[in-house]
Structure formats: C-alpha cells, structure tokens
N, C-alpha and C positions, 0 to 999 in steps of 0.2 A: 504493500500500500504506500502511495506517495505521501509526501508531507501532509499532515492532517490537522485541521483545526476544528475544535468542538465549539459550537456557538449555542449559548443558552437562549432559548426563545425562537419561535418560528412565526411570530406575529408580524404585522406590517412594519413595525419599528425596527425589526431585525432584517428586513428585506435587503437594504443596502449592504449590510455586513456580509450576508450570504453571497450576494452578487459580486462584491469586491473581492471576497476571499477566493471565489472561483476564478475570477479574472486574473488574480495573482498566481494562479496555478496550484492552489491548495485543494486537497480533498476535503469537502465540507460535510460535517456531521452536525445536524441540528437536534437539540433536545427540547421537548415541550411536554407539558402535562396534558395537552389536548391533541387528539388525533386529527382534529379538523382545523388546526391553525393554518392561516391562509398562505404562508410562505413555505410550507413543507415541501412542495413540489420543486422548489428552486434548488434544494440541497441534493448532494450526492447520496446522502443516507439520513434517515430519520429514526430516532428512538423516542418512544413515549416514556418519559420519566418526569415525575413531579419535580419541578425546579427548586422546591424547598428541601428536597431529599438530598442533602449534600453527600451523605454516605453512599447513596445509590449512584449518584453521579461519579463519585470517586471510583466505585467498583467498576462502573462501565468504562471509565477512562483507562483504568488499569488493564482492562481486558483487551484494549486496542493499542496500548502504549508500545508493546513489544512488536507490533505488526507494522509499524510505520517508522520511517527514518527520522521523523521529527513530529512532535505533538505540541499543540497549544490549546488554550481554552480562553474564551472571552464572552462578554455580553455587551449589549448596548440597548438602552431604552427599557430595561427591566429593573426590578429591585432585587435581583438575585446575585449581586456582586459577592455576597458572602459565600455562596456555593462555588463561585468561580475561584475565590481566594482559597477556600478550604481545599479544593481539588488540586490547585496549582501547588500549594504548600506541601500537601501529602505526596505528590508525584514528582516534586522537584522541577516544576515548570515555571516559566517566567510569570511573575505576578506581584501582588502585594501581600503582606502578612495577613493572616486570617484575623488577628486581633484588630488590625487597622481597618479591615473591611467591616468588622462589627461596629467599630467607632463611627463609621460613615453610614451605617444602616439602621442603627438604633438611635433615635433622636435624643433619648435621655443620656446615653453615653456621649453622643456628639456634643450636647450642651455642656456636659461635665468637662470634656476636653477643651472646649473654647473657654470655659470659666477658669480652668487651671492655667491656661496660657494668657489670661487677661485680655482676651479678644472681645470686641463689641458684639454681644449676643444677649438676648433678653433673659431676664430672670425666669425661673421655671420651677415646677414641681411635678412629680410623676404620680399618677393615680391608677388604681385598679377598681373593679366593681365594688369591692369591699370598702373602698375609701370614699365613695360618693356621698353616702348619707352622713357619716361623721364630718366630712368636709363641709356639707351644707349646714349642719347644725352648729358647728363651731367656726368653720372657715378660718382656722388658725393661720394658715399661710398668708391669707389676705390681710391679716392685721399688721403684718410687717410692712414697713414703708415702701419696699421695692416691689411688692405685689399689689397690683391695682387693676381695676377694670379700665378699659376693655382687656380681656384675655383672648388668646387663641388656643383652642383645644383641638388636638389631633392625635391620631394613633402614633405610637413610637416607631412602627415598622410597616408603613405602607406608602404608596406613591400615588400620583395623579390627583392629589387633594381629596382623596376618599376620607370621609369622616372628619374633615378639617373645617372649622368654622370659627367665627368671631363670637364672643360672648360678652354682653355689656352689663349683665346684672346677675345676681345670685339666682333669680327666677329662671334664667335660661341655662344655668349650669348643669342641672341633672340631665336634661334631654341631650345636651351637647356631649357630655361625658359618656353617657351610655352609647351614643352613636359612634363616637370615636373608638371606644373600647371594642365595640362590635366589629370594627374594621381592622382590629389589631390581631395579628397571628399569636402574639404572646399575651393578649388580654390586658394591655397597658396603654395608657394615653398620657400625653404631656400637656400641661397647661402653662402657657408662657405669656409674658406681657406683649401686647400688640405693638408692632413696629409700624409707625405711620410714615408713609413716603413711597415714592415710585420704586418699582421692582425691576431688577435686571437679571438676566441669565447669562452664564458664562460656562464654556467648556474648555478643558485643558488636557493636554497630553503630559503625563508624568514619566520621565525617562531618567533613571539613575540620579535622582535628586534634582533634576532640572524640570521646571514647570513651564510649558509652552502654551500660551493662551491662544485659543483658536478663534475667539471672537466674543463680542459683548453685544447683547440684544436687549431692546426695550420689551418688557412684558406688559400686556394690556389686560388688567384684572378688573372684573366687574361683579355685580350682583351680591352685595353683602346680605346676610352675614357670611356667605360662602366666598370662596376665592376662585372664580372661574376665569381662566385665561381664554379670552376671546381672540387671542392672536399674539404674535410677536413680530418685531421689526428689527432687522439687522442690516447695518450696524446701528448702534445707538447714536443719538444726536446730542447727548449731553456734553458739557465742556470737557476738554482733554484733562484738565486738572482733576475733575471729579472722577473721570474714568480711571486715571492712575490710582486714585485713592481707593476706589472700589476694588480694583484688581490687586492692589497691595494687600488689602484686607482678605480677599479671597485666597491669595497665595499663603498668607499666614495661617488661615484656617486649614488649608490642605496639609500644611506641615504639622499643625497641632493634632490632626487626626492620625498622623503616622503614615500618610500616603506617599510621602516624598523622600523616603529613605534612599541612601546611596545605591542600594541594590534593587530598588523597587521599579517596576514598570507597570503602567496602567493609565487610568484616566480619572478625571474629576469633573463633576458637574455641580455648579453652584447657583443658588438663588440669593441675591444680595439686594438689600434695600438701602436707599439713600435717605436717611432720616434727617431731621433738623440737627441732631447730634452727630451726624456723619454716617459713614457706611456701617451697616450692621449685617451680620451673617444670618440669613434665613436657614438654609440647609446646604450641605455639601455631600454629594454622593460619590461613591468610588466607581464611577462608570461614565460613559458618554450619555448625553441627554436623550430623552424621547421627545415627544411633542414635535416631531419632524425636524428638529434642529440639527443634530449631528449628521444625519443622513441626507438632508435636503437643503436647509437654508444656509448652512455654512458653505457648501460647494457653490450654490447659486450666487451667494453674495461675494465671496472672495476667491473661489476656486480652491480653497483649502479642503483637504480630505481627512478629517480627524478619524473617520472610521478606518480608512486604509492604514493610517499610522498605528492605530490600536491593534489591528490585525497583525501587522508586521512585528510589533513588539511582542505580542502574545506568542508568536512563532519564533522568538529569539533573534529577530533582526532589528536593525536600527530603524527608527520611524522615518517615513517619507510622506510627502504630500502636504506639508504644513506651511509651505511658503505661499503667501497670497499671490494670486495671478491676476486679479482684477479688483475693482472697487465699485460694485453694484450694490443696490439695495434689494433685499428680499423681504417680502411681507407674507406672513401666514395669517389667515383669518378663518375663524370657525363660523358655522351657522347652526342654529338651534331651533327648538320647537317648543310649543306649549304642550301640556299633557294630552295624551290620546292615543289613537291607533292610526298608523299611516294608511290612507286609502289610495292616494295617488301622488306621484312625484312628477314634477315638471320643471322646466327652465324658462324663465322670462328673458329670452334673448333670441333674436331672429336667426342667428347663425348656429345656435346650439339646439339641442333637442335629444331625441331618443334614437339610438343606433343599435340595432340588434338587441333591443330590450334594455339597453344600458343608457343612462344619462350621459351625455357628452357635452363638454363645454368647449366652444371654439371662440376664444377671445384673445386679443393681443396680450402678450406678456404673461399668460398663464402657463405655469410649468406643470402643475399637478392638481388633480381634483380627487379627493378621497371621500367617497360616500359611505357612511357607516350604517345606513339604515336601508330598508327595502319595504315594499308594500306589505302590509300585515303586521309590521313590527310595532311594539309599544314604544312610545316616546314620552319623555318627561322634561320639564324645565330643569336644566342641569344644576346639580348640587355638588358636582365634582367634575374633574376634567376628562372623565371617561364616558360621560353620558351626553356628549354633544353629538350632533347629527352628521357632521362632516367638516372637512377642512379644504381650503383653497391655498395654493402657494403661487405667488407671482414674483417675478424679478425684473428689474429694469435698471438702466444706467442712472436714472433720476429717482430720488426717493418718492416724490409725489406721484410719479407714474406707477411705480410698483404698488404703493398703498392703494391708489384709486382702482387699479386693476383687480387686486385681491378683494377689496370691499365691494366693488360692483359685481364681481362674480359670485361672492357669497350671498349678496342680496338677490341674485337672479334665481337661486334655488327656491322652488315653491313646494311646500309640503301640505297637501290637503288631508284633513283628518276625517275619520269615519264618524258620521253624525250619530251612530248608535252607541258610541262610547261615552258613558256618562261622566268619565273623568274630565273630559273637556268642558262639559257644562259646569261641573263643580269648580273648575279653575276659573271660568268666566264669571262666576257668581260669588265665590268665596276667596278669601285670602288671609294669610297670617300676618299680623302686624307686629313690628318690633320697635323698640326704642333704642336709638343708637346715639351715643354721645359724640358731639363734634361734627356730625353729618346731618345736613338739612335736606333730606329727601322730600319732606313735606313741611308745610308751615308749622304743624304742631310738633315737629321733631320726630315723628314716627316715620317708618318706611315699611313698604310691603315686600314680602317675599312669597312667591315670585313677584317681581315688580310689574306694574302696568307697562304695556308696550310703549305707550305715549304718556309722559309725565305732565299732567295738566296743572296749570295754575289754579288757584282757588276761583278766580273770575271765570275761567273757562269751564270749570266743573259746575259752578252755579248756573252758567248759561246752558250747559248740557241738561241739567235737571229741569230747566224750563221748557225744553223741547217736548212736543207732544209725541205720544206713541203713534197715533193717527194711522193705524193699520186697518185697511178695508179687507177683511178676511173673506169677502164674497167672491173675490177674483184672485185665483191662484196662478194664473198664467205668467210665466217669466217675463214675456214681452210687455206685460202691463205694469211692471214694477217701477217705482220711482223712489227717490230718496229725498226726505225733507232736508234742506241744506243746513249745515252747521258752519256758517260762513266764518265765524271767529276762529274756529279750529282749523278750517281749511286754509286760512290765510295766516296762521300763526307761525309757520316756519318750523314747527316741531317735527322731530324725527323719532322713529321707533327704536328699539334696542338693537336693531340691525342697521340703523342709519337710513331707513326708508322715509321719504316724505309722505305726507298724507295722500298726495296725488299718486305717487308710486304704489302706495298701499291699495288705493282704490283700483288702480290698473291691475294689480295682482288679483283682486277680487273679481274683476271682470273676466280675466283669463281663466280662472278656476271655475267660475259659475256659468260663463257664457252669456251673462246678462249685460245689457247695455248700461244699466245703472246710471241714467242721467241725473245730474244734481239739479233738480228743478221741482217746483210745485205747480207748474203750468198744466192745464188740462188734467187735473187730478181726479176728475169724476170717473168712477169705476176702475180706479187704479189702486194697487197695493202700495201704500205709502210707508216706507221704512223710516222710523224716527229714532226716538231716544234709545231704545234697546239695541238697534243696529249700531249706532255710534258708540254705545257703551261697550258692545262686544268688540268693535274694532279698536277702541282705545285700550281695552284690557289685553286683547290677544292679537293685535295687528290684523293682517289680512286673514290669518287662520281663524281668529275669533269671529270676524265678519262672515266668512264663508260658512263656518259651522252654524252660525245663527240663521243664515239663509236656508241652509240644508235641513235644519230642524223645524222650519215653519210648516212642514207637512206638504211641501210642494211635490 
C-alpha cells in the first residue's frame, strides 16, 4: 500500500482534505460514524468507526501501519482532534501531544490554561446537572465581583455553537444550563462572562514551534441570545494595529495550550473578540476550521492552502501552500428558514433554477452553493450553526462585489413551507420574549427570539394595528385577491433578517403563490382583501410567513 493518510470525518467539511490528499498522491482512508456521510465516495477506503472511539481508531490505524510505507492521521472541521492526537501519540506519528489536544477540546481546561498564562479570557465556572439547583439557590459564584450577568453558557466539549447561548438573568439560567449540558458528551457546561465586541476567526499552521497565520476573517453573528454566524468575510477590514494585537493574543493562546511545542505539528483555529478592553480569546481548537473557511474561503481569498499544509505535515513532510498568491475578498453567507416543513424550493433569479432536480445558481462571482435541506425536511429558526439551510460562497477582487454577490445569492433562495405544518402557525402567532441588558431590540428593552423578520418601530406597529382585516371570504379565486396597502411600511426602507426589502419580499410572495398581489384598494367589490393579518405574517416571517398565510386561507 502506498503512503496512506487517515482522515477523520467524511462530511462536507472534510471534502477538500480528501480531494487534496488524493491529488498529493496519498492513499486516503476516511473514518466516520455514519455510513451515509456525503464524502465517503471520494476516498480510496472507508471505515465506519465512531470518531469519539479513540481506542478503536488506534486499533484500526495499527492494523494498517505495517502495510504502508508511511502513515499519517488528521482532521479538519470536526471536534475530534483528541482522537487524532491520541492515535498519533500511540503510533509515533506526526502530531501534537494528547494532553495538549485535551486542553484545546475541553473548554474548562482551555480557560484554566489561559488563566494560568495570564491571557485575556473571561472568568468562568464549570457546572454539571447536579450543580444547577444549588447554583440557582445560592449562586455563590455570582456574588464575587468578577462574575456578573450577562453570562454565556455552553457545553465544554462541542462545536458549531450547539447549546451555546447568552444568559442575562438568574431566571434564564436553569433552561440554558440544562440545554448546554444536554449537548455535552461529558455532561458538563461552562458559564463565563460575556465578551462584548466584534468577533474574528483565524486559522494557523503549527510546525515545530512556528505558528503561521493563514488569514483573519470578520465573523457576522446575529440572533441573541444565541450566536448564529450568518457568514464571514475574509480578509478583515479592521486597522492593521488591531489585527496585530488580535493575532499576538491568538499566538499566545496557542502556546498556552501546549500546541506549539518544538516537536509539534498540527493546526489551530481561533475565535477572538475585540472588546473595549482589547483582544480576548473566545476559543482555540487544535484543528483547521469548519464553516467553509479552511477548505474554501482561504484559497479563494489568498490562494493559501492550509488544508494541503496540514496534510503534508501529518504525513511527515514540510508544509507547503501557505504563501498568499492573491488579494481577493471572499464572502460566505448563510440562508435560513422559519419553522416548518419544506414543501418547495426555488430560486428568484432568471439565470438560475432547477437542473436535473437540483437547484443551480448561475450568478457572477459565485464559487459554491451548499444546500443543506430538501423537500420534506423539517426546518427551524437556527439556535446553533448546524441548523441553517445552506450557504453561499463568493469571491471577487473588490470587497463590495464579493459581499453583494454572496448576499444577493443567499436572498435568491426561496423556501416554501407546507401549510399543514402547525409549527409554522405557532411561530407566526407566538414568540418568546427576553430581557437583555445593553441591547435595545425594542423600546421596552425586550427582544424576541426568534426575532420578527422586519423590526418595526412603535409608530409602524401602531399603524399596523389600525389596518382592517377586510377579508371578503365569499370569493376565493386567486385572481380576485388584493392587498390593503401599508404605505408607511412599504416606504420605510426596512429590510428583513436576510436583507430583503419589502418590495423584494412581496416579489418572492408573488413567485411562490403565482398571485399578482397588486397593492391597491381600487375596484375592491367582490375581491378578497388581505389586510392586517397578511402584513403581520409577512412582518413576522418575511415572504415565508406571507405565503403560509395565503396557503392556509383555504384556497
């Protein structure tokens, strides 16, 4: 058997690693706990192994080590760097120490390392299910000066923002803690002080003590109390002095975790915040990033190939492909849905559409389109970064061009929901209200989650409440329908949470329903007039809410 690399994970995020490894001439063996992982067919060999089972992975690796002239093991975009490090250490393969991988995988250990090294990182405490009620009753940690609301609660050992949310009061603590612990493989969560400020992502290659930065990206985070990344843009546009400060803090964090020893080879991925007090470390993982960064946006933006470098190092060679070849901007943007069941998928673009049953985007500067849903799937408003509906990646020489291309493409995806699913109705009529300090989502200081698609001012909401229902139920023919105008809203310039204007939203409604939907009250006799409830559904759920409302009128 020729030189062989074991790659943990056969999901979309590992696709570039499998492809590059094969192009580099290595025999590729992928491991995954799922026999239906999408990139299995790309590899030379597949083995179904639970990626948490480090002993099982070690046993398998030993079984092929003597059959190949050279063996390596790596991962990208998964949270199983511990399994990689364990196997590499046991078999004498290139990698990082197992203990260092634990430091970068367990957030409680990570925070302890940063604290010991006196690095800027939030104060924290660890909780289990048994700690929740005693914590609520006494909340001793919060009596100390450095623990204060708002807090962020998250599992100590998961990724993709699963179970991670902001907590602004003791009343929210129990629910958030239970949710975070439920997402933890070890049954533990961490509660830490909230870091206020913009967030950045950075990937690096670590080779024998040298940390090579691959790039720094702006992260676009929305929808509190959760932390939903609706995209990232690379490179960042912050001042060079601030960039250097962020990267210096990141490098110090990599060293504090033990990832940059003189004999270590591997990668590091960091989330860093720029607060009023300066850079603070969110997290650092001992792997290359997921979220389409390491395999897509770095190459599109700079020509750098961190995945190739990581593969070569895992195989015992010096890293290559880290010298930037160009200075483009790459923008990744996500698209989302309100709760329900997908009935129909479409694209609002003349040159795009359905080809052989697949949605296809044909727009300038678009590199990739990742659709993560299909007709019949259940969808929900995202509470983590794995429950979004899909992603668009665009790149261009100019920043504005790349961003506009990605955002326009993301807005062009239309998801029509099944009117039989009552979860959509519940979403349109009910919402959970939170109090959040320092953020004015509404005049009373409260905010909604999930939020309204359009955030109305009090004046607009009062005007909405004055609109009549005015529905003539005697005539149900589509071509007889009209809409009572909501002129103040239509001319407000407001945009929904995907950036659609009111007119763009109405155009999407027209496309999905086939209705002309004129905005007029002329010749209203014997017409079905859509009034306050129609506009309320549109404001709450954008085009999806309006279409669902129309579809459930019994037509």
